[in-house]
N, C-alpha and C positions, 0 to 999 in steps of 0.2 A: 382223694377225699374232697371233691369239689362240692360247693354249695349248689343247690339246684338252680338258683337264679344266676349262676355264673358258670354253668357247665360248658366246657370248650367243645361244642358240637363240631366246629370246623376241624379241630385237631383230630378228633376221632375219625372224621371222614377222610382226612389226609392219610392217616395211619392205617385205617382198616376198611375204607370204602363204604362206611355206613355213617349217616348223620341222623341222630335221634331227633325226631320232630318234637315240637312243644307239646303236642298231645301225648306222645310217648313219655316224655318227662313228667307230665302232670299225672298220668295214670300210674307210673311206677312210684312217684312220690306219695300219692294218696293211698297206694296199696301198702306202703311201708308203715311199720308200727314201731313205736318206742315203748319198751317195758320200763316203767319208771325206776325200777331197782337197779338198772344199769346195763340193759341188753337191748338187742334189736329183734325184730320179728316182721311178719308180713301177712296180709290177708291173702288167702289162697282159694277162696270160694265165695260166692255171693251170699252165703249163709253165715258170714262172720267167722269162718274157720281161720285160725291163725297158726302159722308155722314158726317155730323157734327151736332153740337148743334145749336139751334135757337139763344141762347145767344152769340154764337161765331160770328154770322154774323148779329146780331141785327143792327149794325151800317149800314150795307148794305141795310137792309130792310128800315131803317129810311131814308137813302140817296135817295132811289128810291121812297119814298112816297111824298105826298103833301097834302095840306088841303082838296083837292077833292078826293084823293085816298090814304087812310091811310092803307098801307099794314100791319103795326104793329097791327092795330085793326082788319082788316078783314082777314089777311093771304094772301098768294100768291101762285098761281100754274100756271106754264107755260104749257098750253095745247099743244103747238107745239114748236119745236125747235126755231123758229123765235121769240117766245114770251119770251125766256130766256133773262134776263136783266143783263148787266154787272155790277158787284159790283165795284165801283170806288176805294175802298181802300184795296181790298182783294188780297193778294199774296199767292200762294200755293207753297210749297217746297217738293220735293221728294228726300230722302237721297239715293244716288247712290254709295257712296264710303267713306271709313274711312281709314285714314292713320296716323300712329303714328309719331308725330313730336317732341316728348319729348326731344330727344338729341339736336335737333336744338335750341329749345327755352331755354333749361337750359344752353346750351353752350353760347348763346348770352347774358345771364344775369349772367354768372359765375363771382363771386367775386364782384358784384355790389350791392349797397344798395340805399335806398331812391329814390330820383328823377331819378338818373341814372339807377336804376333797372327798374323803371316803363317805362322810355323812351326807353330803349333797348328792353324790353318785347313787348311794343306796336309796335315799329318799326319792329321787326322781325315778329310779327303776321301779320302786314299789308303787309310785303314783301311776306310771304307765301301765304296769301289769294290772293294777286295780281297775283302771278305766276299761281295760280290755276284757277281763274275766267277769262277764256280766251274770254268770250263774255257775253252779257247781259242775255243769257239763263241759265247761271250758277251762283250759289251763293256758296261762300266758306267761312266757318267760322272756325277759330281755337278755339277749345273747351277745356276748362280747366276742368280736372277730378281729383278727389282726392285732391282738393285744391292746384293744381300745382304739385302734384306727377306725373301726366301724362298729356300730351297734345296730342290732336288728331286734324287732319284736316278733317272736314266733308264737303263733296262736294254734293251740292244739285242741282237738276234740278229745275229751276225757272219757274213758270207759273204766268203770270200777267193778262191774259184774263180769268177771273173766273166769271161765270154767275149764277144768282139765278134761281133755278128750282122750289123749294117748300119751303114754310115756313108757319107754323100754326099761329094762332092768338097769339099775345103777351100774352094775359091772360091765354091761355092754355099752352104755353111753360113755363110760370112762375106760373102755377096754385098753389095756396097756398101762393104766394107772400113771403114777408120776414118772415112771421110767420112759414112757412114750410121749408124755406131755411135751408139746412144742417140738415134736420130732416128726419126721416123715421118712419112709412110708408109715402110714397110719391105717388102722382098721376099726376105728370107733364108729358107733351109731348114735352120735350125740344129737338126737332129734326128739321133738315133742310137738304135740298139737294142742292148742287151746281153742276156746270159742268165746267170742264176745256176745253177751246177751244184752238186749236193750232194756229200757226202764219199764217196759210192759211185761217183762218176764219171757220174752221170746228171743230166739237167735237173731242177731243183728242182720238186717238186709243191707247189703252194700253193692253199689254198682262198680266199685273199683277194687279189683283183686288181680292177682297174678295167676294165670292159667298154667297148668303143668305141661311141659314140653313132651311131645310124643317121642322125640329122639333126644337122648342124652348128649351132654357136651363131650367133644372129642379134642384130642391134643391139637393145639393151634387155633381153636375156636375163640372168637371174641366174646368176652363175658363181662357183666357189670355186677357190682355189689352195691346195694342200696341199704345203708344202715347208719348207725349212730356211734362213730368212733369216739372213745371216751376222752382221750387227751394226748396231745403230742407237744413237744417242746423244741420244735425245729427252728423257731424264730427267737428263741430265748438268747439272752446275752451270755457271753462266756462266763461271767461271774455267776450267773444263775446255774449254769451247767456244772461249774466247779463246786458250787454249794451242794448240788445234788450228789455229786461224786464223793465229796469229802465229809459231808455232814448228814444230810437227810436220808440218803439210801443206806449208809452203814447203820444208822439208828434203827431204821425200819427193818432191815434184814436181820439184825440181832433180835429185835422184838418178835418177829415172825418165827425165827428159828426156835426161840424159847417157847413160844406158843405151840408150835408143832410138837415139840418134845412133850410138853404137858398133856396135850390132847391125845397123843399116841399112848402115853402111859395110862391115862384115864380110860381110854376106849378099850384097852386090853383087859380091863377088869371084869367084864361080863358081856354076853351077847347084847343085852339091853343097852349097856353103855355104848357099844359099837353102833347099834342102830340109831341112837340119838346124836351121835357125834360124827359119823363118817362124812356127812355133807359139809360140816364146818371144817373138818380136817382136810378134806379135799380142796376147799376154797383157800385155806391157809397155805397148803402145799403149792397150789397154782400161783398164788401171789408171790410166794417165796422164790419160785423158779423164774417167774417173769421179772421180778425186781433184780434178781441176781444177773439175769441177762442184760438188763439195762446198765447195771453197775459195770459189768464186763465191757459193754460197748463204750462207756465213758472212760474206762481205763485204757482203752486202745489209743495210743498216742496220735494216730492219724486222724481220728474223729475230731478231737479237740483242736488239732493243728488246723484242720480245714475250717472249723468254726472261728478260730482266731483270725485266719486270713479273710474270711467273709466279713467279719466284724471290722477288720482294718480297712477293707475295701469300702464298706459303707461309711465309715468315719471319714475317709478321704473324700468321698463324694459329697458328704454333708458339709465338710469344712470348705469345700470349693464353692458352695452356694451360701452366700452371706445370710440370707433369710433363714435357711435351715440351720445353719451354724448357731444363729442367735437363739432360735427356739429350743434347740437341744443342748444348749450349753450346760455342762455339769450333769446331764442325765445319766450317763453311764456310771460316773463316779458316785452319784447319789444312790443308785441301785446297789452298787458294790458295798457301800457303807451300810445300807439297810440290811443286807444279807450278813455282813460281819456282825452287826448287832443282834441278829437272829440266832447266831451260833449258840450263845449261852442260854437262850430262851427256848429253843426248840423242844427239848425234852420236857420242860415244864408245861409248855403249851400243849404238847401231844398228850401228856398224861392227865392234866387237869381238865382241859377243855375238849380236846379232840377225841377222847374216849379210850385211850390206851390204858388208863388207870382204872377204868370201869367197864370192862368188856362184857357187860351183862345186859340182857334184854330187859330185865326188871328195873335196873337202875336207869336205863335209857327212857323207859316209860315214865318213871318217877320224875326225871329231869324235864321231860316234855310237859308233864302236868304242872310242875312248879313254874316253869317258864311261861307256859300258856296263860296261867293265872296272872302272871305279872305283865306279860306283853299285850295280851288281847285288849285290855281296856285302853291302851295307848292309841293315838291316831295311827292309821295304817303306815304312813311314811316314816314314823319314828320307831317302829318295831324292829327287832332282829329279823333278818331277811327270811328266816325259816318259819316265821309266825305271821307273815303278811296275809292279807285276805286271799291272794292268789294261791297260797300254799295250804290254806285251811282244809280243803277237801282231802288232800293227801295226808295231812296231819291227823285228821279225824279217823281216816281209815287205819293208820298205824296204831292209834291209841285204842280203837274199838274193834280190832280184828279178833275173830274167834280162832285162835291158833294155840296149840299146846306149848307150854314152856316147861322144860325139864328141871325140877328143883335141884337135883344132885349136880347137874352140869352147871347150873347157875352158881351154886356154891363154889365149885372148882374154879370157874372163871373169875368170880369176884376175889377169891383167895389169890389167884394169880395176879390180878390187877393191883390189889392192895400190897402184895409183896414187891411188885415193880415200883410202886410209889415210894415205898420205904427204902428200897435198895438204891433207887436212882436219885431221889431228892434228899434222902437222909432222915434219920429218926427225929431230928430236931426241927425239921422244916415245919412251918406253921400250918401248911395245908395238910401235911401228913398227920400232925397231931390232931387237927380238926376231924380228920377221917377216922383215925384209929383210937384216939384217946389212949387208954391203957390196955386196949384189947389186942390179942393176937389176930393176925389177918384171917386165919381159918375160923376162929371163934366168932369174929364179927360177921364174916360172910354167912356162917351157919345161922346166927341169930337173925340177920336181916332177911334171909330167904324164908326161914321158919315163921317169922313174925309178920311178913307183909301180906296184904290182901290184894295186891295188884295182879295176882293170877286171875282174878275174877273180873271179867269185862264189865259187869254191872257196877263194880266199885270204881273202875277207871272212868266209866261214863258219869257216875255221880260226882266225882272230883272234877272232871273236865267241865261239866255243865254247871257245877256249883261255883266254879271260878275261885277267886282269891279267898273268899270266906271259907269255902269248903277245904281248900288246901291248907289254909292257916290253922284250921281247927283239927286237921288230921293228925292222929297219933301213930300212923303207919310208920314203922322204922325206916323203910326205904324212902318215903316222902321226907321224913325228918332229916335223913342224910343228904338228900338232894338239896333241901333248903339250907342245910348247914354249910355246904361247900359252894353254894351257888355264887355268893358274892366274890369269893376268891377265884372261882373259875372265870367269872365275867371279867375280873381284874386282869388276868393274864390274857384273856381274849382281847380286851381293849388295848393292852400294851402291844400285842401283835398287830392288830388292825391299824393302830395309829402310827407305829414306828416302822413297821415292815410292809404290811400289805398295801397301805395307802401310798407309800413311796414307790413301790414296785408298779402299782397301777398307774399312778400319775406319770412317772417317767417312762414307763413302758408304752403309755399312750403317745408321749412325745416322740419316742423312737419309732413307734409304729407309723405315725404320720410321716416322719422323715423317710422311712423305708418305702411307704406307698408313693411318696413324691419322687423318689429316685427310681424305683423299679416298677411302680404301678401294681396292678393286681394280676400279674402274669402267673403267679402260683396261687395255690389255695391256702386259706388261713389254717393255723393250727387247729387240731380237733378239739371240740368243746362239748361232746356228747349231744351234738345236734346233727340233723339228717344230712348225710353226704352221699355222693355217688362217685364211684371210682370205676375205671375201665381197665381191662387187662386181657390176658390170654391164658388158656389152659396150657401150662408149660412147665417142664422140669428144670433142673439146673445142674451145674457141675459142682461136686463136693470133693475137694482134693483131686483124686485121679479117677473118680467114678461119676457116672451120670445117674441122677435120680429121676426116674420116670414120674410123670405127673398123675398117674392113675394107679390105684391098687384095686384088687379084686376080691370076690368072695373066697376064691381058692386060697388067696394069701392069708385071709383071716383064719381059715381052718388050719393052714400050715403053721400059723403063729400060736395056735392053741396048745397049751402045755398041760392043762388040767389043774394048774396052780395059779392062784392070784398073783399078779394082776392080769395074767394071760390065760384065764379060764373063760371059755365061751359059755354063756348060759345054756341050760338044757333046751330052751326053745330053739336055739341055733343048732345045737347038735342033732336034735330030732329032725330039723328041716334040711339037713345036709343032702344035697342032690336035687332039691326042689327048685333051686335057683342055679342057672348055669354057672360053672366055675369062673368063666371069664367076665361075668357081670361086674362093672365098676362099682366099688364100694366107697372109696374116698378119692378126693381130687385136690390137686395143688394148682394154684393160679398166680399170676403176677400182680393181682389187684393189691393196691396199697390199703391196708387195713391196720387196726390197732384194737386193743381191748375196748369193749363196748360194741364192736361189730359182731360179736357172738350172736348168732340167731339171724343174721342178715341173709336175705335171699340172694342166690347167685342166679342171674337171669341172662338170657341170650339176647340177640339183637331184635328179636320179636317181642321181648318183654315177657318171656315164658320162664318158668322155674326150671333150672337145670342143676340146682344144687343148694346146699345150706351151709353157710360158713360157720365153723365152730372153733377155729384155732389158727395159728400160724406156725411156721417152722422156727428153729432156733435163731437163724439170722434176722428174722422179723422182729425179735425183741429189741434190737437196736433201732427199729423203726420209730421209736419214741423220739429219736433225735435226728434221724436221717433215713430216707428210703433208698435202698440199693437194689435197683431192678434186676441185677444179675443173680442175686441170691434170695432176696426177700420173697416169701411166698405165703399166700393165704391158703388155708386148708379147710375143706368142707366135705360133707357127705354128698356123694354123687346122686343126682336126682333119680336116675334109673335104679340104682341100688336101693335108694330109700323107698321107692314105691314097691319094688319087688319084695323087700323085706317085710313091709307092712302087710302085703298080701300073703306071702308064702311062709314067713317065719312066725308072724304074730296073728294071722287070721283076722286082720282088722278090716273085714269086708265092707262094713258101712263107711269107714273112712276112705278106703280105696275107691269105692263107688262114687263118693262125693268128689274126689279129686279127678277121676277119669271122666266124669260127666262134662267137665269143662276143659278137658285136655285138648291141646291144639298142636 
């Protein structure tokens, strides 16, 4: 997970006999794409064609569907450019520039602690981003690396006209369902194609893209993954890891398990409920399995034992250097105390401010409108971070997107959230009383959804553009609820930011500087949903007494077909049996170090050609949040050869195949 400006070219050459040139790195970087919702992608043609995973754009497919045309069930292919459909919620970003701003950020916070530190840090970040984002076509983010040891400004080219070109059936993208999730062998076809259109209404012309390889990757081949890993905690303190194991993860696992049960029960009520719920249910199931894997990794005594030893080694080296000892004095203890104070606050913060008590799209829109009205009149540097000038194009897209919202599901989600508020915080809690009054959760949820006008984009636009006056005058019940609880929600947010977040950031920065002074930048920084490049090999592993091969085939997929979900192949695949040779690779496992957020990353060879598409990891990779174990951690992707053959022979996507083959090398 190396940043592009610090990629170890010499190490790759020593290990594999290949040294990527700067031109190679620049081309792969500019061909890489970030989907703002939390996934990776890549340009794969000069006509703005983008490759990613189906699960990364599942919400787009769902938004474009209806009871009469269920694209999640049937799949989608635009046979002509005019048939490509705009995804209401998708924004694509291309990283064009990285600038070190460490001195400026650390100078702004020098000598500050607590709330003053956080306020100065956020204000300076907003100023830097505002100076950079000179128009809506640019997105600028200040990126924290090495836990505050380094700060960089990442400048992205922003694309908001992104259209769906191809998506397979949901059942094939998620073949094997939760049973196969994070397992291998795998036989999923988790692939999709989008296209970026420019501001003139034409497909984007781009000189930087990844051509398709004429020959697929084989066992032992050197391969690279370019993508946006979401987050790792490999340099976290022992206290932080113990907090995750004992407090944060148990809370979230219980919340997700209850959410999964509610969604399963709701979805079983009718085919239409299943249609509008399956994507959300799949997302919850995926998160639950991933976080369970993290918790199991932290419960393994050897992992934390290794972390304790590494921390003790660092402390010893710091204490042996008087200057470092002076600057880090009390830092570990301060972080531990802050986390201890967070224990009784976590549930309140998660429910009131982070969304767990209001898992509703309508309420989220209401809160955004209420807070936008309050925040936007303020100077840019004084606003909440999500309402700064640099974030406004994304906020506007979220508020004004033309996407369906299912009333019945909204009622059920709000009922679930209100019940969790009352169960967790207690019926006498001031916040709970402010939300529910004397209403039952289900009755309040029903009245809110029935009475709100926020389903209407025109109404949301009127409130957003009308600002504080329009929001204050609104009698919409969802707006009134958002206004009613906003002060109490902000209060718990302020408590968290001032007493927990600021302490962790300030002292984490001190420890990061010490770690850099002792060890240098010999390793890569923790993942932060910023562009990274990893190198590895197509390789299997030993699992107990058996060897797991790194490639699966089309024949294996047909053998796994049972005719029953989740192992039922779609009719398109059953009808195409025999059109693709049985030994054609379908999925592939590699030693590349990845984590959530890398979904949709291209797998490329030493020539910078596409040889696969990352969509998952194996079960041992779930512990990769805290440590990478090369013997067993594996990235999992759709094999490039199988992907192209399925497009041609299973889906008859001739226009798409022709576009990819025209630039094949």
